[in-house]
C-alpha positions in Angstrom: -11.6 39.9 -14.0 -10.9 38.1 -10.7 -13.8 36.6 -8.8 -14.6 38.4 -5.5 -13.4 36.4 -2.6 -15.8 35.3 0.1 -13.6 36.0 3.1 -13.1 32.4 4.0 -9.4 32.7 4.7 -7.8 32.9 8.1 -4.5 33.9 9.8 -3.1 32.0 12.7 -5.4 29.0 12.1 -2.7 26.5 13.4 -2.5 28.4 16.7 -6.2 27.9 17.5 -7.2 25.1 19.8 -8.6 22.0 18.2 -12.1 23.0 19.1 -11.4 26.5 17.9 -10.3 25.2 14.5 -13.4 23.1 14.2 -15.7 26.0 15.2 -14.2 28.2 12.5 -14.5 25.5 9.9 -18.2 24.7 10.6 -19.2 28.3 10.9 -17.6 29.2 7.5 -18.2 26.1 5.4 -21.3 24.2 6.6 -25.0 25.0 6.4 -25.7 23.4 9.9 -22.7 24.5 12.0 -24.2 23.2 15.3 -25.1 19.8 13.8 -21.8 19.4 12.1 -19.9 20.4 15.2 -21.7 17.8 17.2 -21.2 15.1 14.5 -17.4 15.7 14.2 -16.7 15.9 17.9 -18.7 12.6 18.2 -15.8 10.9 16.3 -13.2 12.1 18.9 -11.9 9.3 21.2 -13.1 9.4 24.8 -9.7 8.3 25.8 -7.8 11.6 25.8 -4.4 9.9 25.6 -5.3 8.0 22.4 -6.8 11.1 20.9 -3.6 13.1 21.6 -1.6 10.4 19.8 -3.9 10.6 16.7 -3.9 14.4 16.8 -0.1 14.4 16.8 0.1 12.4 13.6 -1.0 15.3 11.5 -1.5 19.1 11.5 -4.7 21.1 12.0 -6.7 18.0 13.1 -10.4 18.6 13.8 -11.7 15.0 14.0 -11.0 11.4 13.2 -11.8 9.7 9.9 -12.8 6.2 10.6 -12.2 3.1 8.5 -13.2 -0.5 9.3 -10.6 -2.6 11.0 -11.3 -6.1 9.7 -9.7 -9.6 10.0 -9.3 -12.2 7.3 -8.8 -15.6 8.9 -7.6 -19.0 7.6 -4.2 -17.9 6.2 -1.5 -20.6 6.2 1.8 -18.9 5.2 4.9 -21.1 5.3 3.0 -23.6 7.4 2.0 -21.0 10.0 -1.5 -19.9 10.8 -2.5 -16.3 10.6 -5.5 -14.0 11.0 -4.7 -11.0 8.9 -5.6 -7.4 10.0 -7.0 -5.4 7.1 -8.1 -1.7 7.1 -10.3 -1.1 4.1 -13.7 0.3 3.3 -14.7 -2.4 0.8 -16.2 -5.5 2.4 -15.7 -7.7 -0.7 -11.9 -7.4 -0.4 -11.8 -9.0 3.1 -14.4 -11.7 2.2 -12.5 -12.6 -1.0 -9.1 -12.7 0.8 -10.6 -14.9 3.5 -12.3 -17.3 1.1 -9.2 -17.6 -1.1 -6.9 -18.2 1.8 -9.1 -21.0 3.1 -9.2 -22.5 -0.4 -5.4 -22.7 -0.5 -5.1 -23.8 3.1 -6.2 -27.3 2.0 -3.8 -27.3 -1.0 -0.5 -26.7 0.7 -1.0 -23.2 1.9 0.7 -20.0 0.7 4.5 -20.0 0.3 6.6 -16.9 0.6 10.3 -15.9 0.6 12.2 -12.6 0.8 14.5 -12.2 -2.1 16.4 -9.1 -0.9 15.9 -6.2 1.5 18.1 -3.4 0.1 16.9 0.2 0.3 18.5 3.1 -1.5 18.9 6.9 -1.4 20.9 9.4 -3.4 22.7 12.7 -3.3 21.6 14.2 -6.6 24.1 16.6 -8.1 25.4 18.3 -11.2 29.0 18.4 -12.3 30.4 18.5 -15.8 33.8 16.9 -15.1 35.2 13.4 -16.0 33.1 10.7 -14.4 36.0 8.3 -14.2 37.7 10.7 -11.7 34.8 10.1 -9.3 34.9 6.3 -9.6 38.7 6.3 -9.2 38.5 8.0 -5.9 35.4 6.3 -4.6 37.1 4.0 -2.0 38.5 7.1 -0.2 35.1 8.8 -0.3 33.4 5.7 0.9 35.5 5.5 4.0 35.0 9.2 4.8 31.3 8.9 4.5 31.1 5.9 6.8 33.4 7.7 9.4 31.4 10.9 9.2 28.1 9.0 9.7 29.3 6.6 12.4 27.2 8.2 15.1 24.1 7.9 13.0 24.8 4.3 11.9 26.2 2.8 15.1 22.8 1.6 16.6 21.7 0.2 13.2 25.0 -1.6 12.8 24.6 -3.1 16.2 21.3 -4.7 14.9 23.1 -6.0 11.8 22.2 -3.2 9.4 23.7 0.1 8.2 25.3 1.2 5.0 25.9 -1.7 2.6 27.2 0.0 -0.5 28.2 3.4 -1.9 28.5 4.1 -5.6 28.5 6.9 -8.2 25.9 6.8 -11.1 26.4 8.8 -14.2 23.1 10.1 -15.5 24.6 12.5 -18.1 22.9 10.7 -21.0 19.6 11.9 -19.6 20.6 15.4 -18.5 24.0 17.1 -19.1 26.1 16.9 -15.9 23.6 15.0 -13.9 25.1 12.5 -11.5 24.1 10.6 -8.3 25.9 9.4 -5.3 23.9 6.3 -4.5 23.9 4.7 -1.0 22.4 1.3 -0.2 21.1 0.5 3.2 19.9 -2.4 5.4 17.5 -0.9 7.9 16.6 -4.2 9.7 13.1 -4.1 11.1 12.5 -0.4 10.5 11.3 1.2 7.3 14.2 3.6 8.0 13.2 6.8 6.1 14.5 9.2 8.7 17.7 7.1 9.2 18.4 7.1 5.4 17.6 10.8 4.9 19.9 11.8 7.8 22.8 9.9 6.4 22.2 11.2 2.9 22.3 14.8 4.1 25.4 14.2 6.1 27.0 12.5 3.0 26.2 15.5 0.8 28.4 17.6 3.1 31.2 15.1 2.9 30.8 15.0 -0.9 31.3 18.8 -1.1 34.4 18.7 1.1 35.8 15.9 -0.9 35.3 17.7 -4.2 37.1 20.7 -2.8 40.1 18.7 -1.6 40.3 16.7 -4.9 40.4 19.9 -6.9 37.4 18.8 -9.0 35.8 22.3 -8.8 37.6 24.4 -11.4 37.1 26.6 -14.4 37.1 23.7 -16.9 34.7 21.3 -15.0 32.6 23.9 -13.4 31.1 24.0 -9.9 29.5 21.2 -7.9 25.8 21.8 -7.5 24.1 19.5 -5.1 20.4 19.7 -5.8 19.0 17.4 -3.1 19.6 14.4 -0.8 16.6 12.0 -0.4 15.7 8.3 -0.2 13.9 6.7 -3.1 10.7 4.9 -2.7 11.5 2.8 -5.7 13.0 -0.3 -4.0 13.4 -3.1 -6.6 16.0 -4.7 -4.4 13.6 -4.9 -1.4 11.7 -7.8 -3.0 9.4 -10.6 -1.8 7.8 -13.5 -3.7 4.6 -15.3 -2.6 3.1 -18.3 -4.4 0.5 -21.1 -4.3 0.7 -24.3 -6.3 -0.9 -27.7 -6.6 -1.7 -30.3 -9.3 -4.2 -29.0 -11.8 -6.6 -31.8 -10.9 -6.8 -30.4 -7.4 -8.4 -27.1 -8.6 -11.8 -28.3 -7.7 -15.0 -26.7 -6.2 -14.8 -23.7 -8.5 -18.2 -22.7 -10.0 -18.9 -26.2 -11.3 -16.0 -25.7 -13.8 -13.6 -28.6 -14.6 -10.2 -28.1 -13.1 -8.4 -28.1 -16.4 -10.8 -25.5 -17.9 -10.4 -23.3 -14.9 -6.6 -23.5 -14.9 -6.5 -22.7 -18.7 -8.9 -19.7 -18.3 -7.0 -18.4 -15.2 -3.7 -18.7 -17.0 -5.0 -16.7 -20.0 -6.4 -14.0 -17.8 -3.1 -13.5 -16.2 -1.4 -13.4 -19.6 -3.8 -10.7 -20.7 -2.7 -8.6 -17.7 0.9 -9.2 -18.7 0.6 -8.0 -22.3 -2.2 -5.4 -22.0 -1.7 -2.4 -19.7 -5.4 -1.6 -19.7 -6.1 -4.9 -18.0 -2.8 -4.8 -16.0 -3.8 -1.6 -14.2 -7.0 -3.1 -12.8 -5.4 -6.4 -12.2 -2.7 -4.8 -10.1 -5.2 -2.6 -8.4 -6.8 -5.8 -7.1 -3.4 -6.9 -5.7 -3.1 -3.6 -3.9 -6.6 -4.0 -2.5 -5.1 -6.7 -0.3 -1.6 -5.2 0.1 -2.7 -1.7 1.1 -5.2 -3.0 3.6 -2.5 -4.8 5.6 0.0 -2.0 5.1 -2.5 0.5 6.6 -3.4 -1.8 9.5 0.3 -2.1 10.5 1.0 1.6 10.3 3.2 1.5 7.2 3.3 3.9 4.2 0.8 2.6 1.7 1.5 5.6 -0.7 5.2 4.6 -0.9 4.2 0.9 -1.4 1.8 1.8 -4.2 4.3 4.1 -6.0 7.0 1.5 -5.8 4.8 -1.4 -6.9 3.5 0.4 -10.0 7.0 1.6 -10.9 8.2 -2.0 -10.6 5.3 -3.2 -12.8 6.6 -0.8 -15.5 10.3 -1.8 -15.2 10.4 -3.4 -18.7 9.1 -0.2 -20.3 5.5 -1.5 -20.4 3.2 -1.6 -17.4 2.2 -5.3 -16.8 0.9 -7.7 -14.2 2.8 -8.2 -11.0 1.6 -11.8 -10.8 2.5 -14.7 -13.0 0.7 -18.0 -13.7 2.5 -21.2 -15.0 1.0 -24.5 -15.9 3.7 -27.1 -16.4 3.9 -30.9 -16.0 0.3 -31.0 -14.7 1.0 -28.4 -12.0 -0.6 -25.0 -11.5 1.6 -22.3 -10.0 0.4 -18.8 -9.3 3.0 -16.3 -7.9 3.4 -12.6 -7.0 6.7 -10.8 -6.9 6.5 -7.3 -5.5 8.9 -4.8 -3.8 7.8 -4.0 -0.2 9.8 -1.7 2.0 8.1 -2.3 5.3 8.9 -1.7 9.0 7.7 -3.2 12.3 9.5 -0.9 14.6 9.7 2.9 14.8 7.4 5.5 13.3 3.6 5.0 13.1 4.0 1.2 13.9 4.9 2.1 17.4 2.8 5.2 17.8 -0.6 4.2 16.5 -2.4 2.0 19.1 -4.2 -0.1 16.4 -1.0 -0.6 14.4 0.5 -2.1 17.6 -2.5 -4.4 18.0 -2.2 -5.4 14.3 1.4 -6.4 14.8 0.5 -8.3 18.0 -2.2 -10.1 16.1 0.4 -11.2 13.5 2.7 -12.5 16.2 5.1 -9.5 16.3 6.7 -10.2 12.9 10.0 -9.0 11.8 10.0 -6.7 8.7 10.9 -9.7 6.5 8.0 -11.8 8.0 5.7 -8.8 7.4 6.8 -8.6 3.8 5.8 -12.2 3.3 2.4 -11.7 5.1 1.6 -8.6 2.9 2.7 -10.3 -0.3 0.6 -13.4 0.6 -2.5 -11.2 1.1 -2.0 -9.5 -2.2 -1.6 -12.9 -3.9 -4.8 -14.5 -2.6 -6.7 -11.3 -3.2 -5.6 -11.4 -6.8 -6.4 -15.1 -7.1 -9.9 -14.4 -5.8 -10.5 -11.6 -8.3 -9.3 -13.5 -11.3 -11.2 -16.6 -10.2 -14.4 -14.6 -10.2 -13.7 -13.0 -13.5 -13.1 -16.2 -15.4 -16.0 -18.1 -13.8 -19.2 -16.3 -12.5 -18.0 -12.7 -13.2 -16.9 -10.1 -10.7 -20.3 -8.4 -10.1 -22.2 -11.3 -8.6 -20.0 -11.7 -5.5 -19.0 -8.0 -5.4 -22.5 -6.6 -5.4 -23.7 -9.2 -2.9 -21.1 -7.9 -0.5 -22.3 -4.4 -1.2 -25.9 -5.3 -0.6 -26.1 -3.9 2.9 -24.5 -0.6 1.8 -27.2 -0.3 -0.9 -29.9 -0.9 1.6 -28.5 1.8 3.9 -28.3 4.3 1.0 -31.9 3.6 0.1 -33.1 4.1 3.7 -35.0 0.8 3.9 -37.2 -0.1 6.9 -36.7 -3.4 8.7 -39.7 -4.9 6.9 -38.5 -3.7 3.5 -35.0 -5.1 4.2 -36.5 -8.5 5.0 -38.5 -8.4 1.8 -35.6 -7.2 -0.4 -33.2 -9.8 1.1 -35.6 -12.6 0.4 -36.3 -11.4 -3.2 -32.6 -11.1 -4.2 -31.3 -14.2 -2.5 -31.1 -15.9 -5.9 -30.9 -12.9 -8.2 -28.2 -10.6 -9.5 -27.8 -7.6 -7.2 -27.3 -4.0 -8.5 -28.2 -0.6 -7.1 -30.7 0.0 -9.9 -32.4 -3.4 -9.4 -32.8 -3.0 -5.7 -34.1 0.6 -6.1 -36.6 -0.6 -8.8 -37.9 -3.4 -6.5 -38.2 -1.0 -3.6 -40.2 1.3 -5.8 -42.6 -1.6 -6.5 -42.8 -2.4 -2.8 -43.6 1.2 -1.9 -46.1 1.7 -4.7 -49.7 2.5 -3.5 -51.0 -0.1 -6.0 -48.9 -2.8 -4.3 -51.4 -5.2 -2.7 -49.4 -5.2 0.5 -49.8 -1.4 0.7 -53.5 -1.2 -0.2 -54.5 -2.6 3.1 
């Protein structure tokens, strides 16, 4: 028997004004409509132009969801100084990145290089004919596609990009008749999603016409069924490497641990993340703590970056660490290789006012420069996490950075905050420990409270 509905459905919601949408929401879903209305409108920008931009980024907007915009200083990447914009709700991430970047700034800095910048998309189709017929006629199809898409590609080609390669891929071993027309792109400083998808859709029309003219659609081979045309967010050829290195003996000032001991423990920790997917998942999550924060700050698509990075981590058939540690001839080298399809022009990078400021803070980088910056941030974030794990443990520093959040959650008074801060300055912090100490402070039998 179906449950009786409460009537909290609506027609024409998208046609309501923003305030009208919010009013309907608070009246139907909140216990204190007036208070919630006041709270959510309080997050609207006073600058109407900025608010209009934010509202235009999504559908049915009723308020703004705010995250901290932080800066991690002391980054030296390829001998250039940076302060890195990071949008993230976890304070320990920014602190760890800053500390690790400063540590390596006196040991040669962070190095980074772009390996390749190829992006791909495909026309996915089914056809049961001889695959060799497709490859034999590819050169003619290649030319036809380029000519048909010339109006779409002309501006990108003027900037040095465009279509770089067209190929057929036979996927019949996975699904009978399944094939792809793969197109490779260089999108210069833009992420290029709309550019790529427009060309792919145009190419699918050319492909159908070409099939008809070649006589490939017949009773024996069957019809051509084009399923879809779409870019792929898996970009293993849009690759960047970042690394730090120094003599093992220079790994000093790390939790009173000998440099050789630290290097050995660090190496083993990274090896564990390479061979054990249970550890690799959390290890790589730490990398993306840094990566995503910069990707968000610059208006790029963190969901695409995450999906691609995790797929790349599983490219061998087993999910493993994206970073690598090598100790050889007395030198310590820690590196990260990760696919990053990023843009610095177009889309949200131009629309969002804070994204524009982030790029200005970074010196208006090209997409390749931004790839290096993001990879470097992920690398030092990973270094900081592994360093903590193999020395003092992750919780000591992590919970100390969350200390203020704990105090807010427990509604401490100014006097209580001073007392708790003093008490825990040399003790391990946890929510339970702080709550327990507060209960003692607030107890009527506490000498301080008896007066």
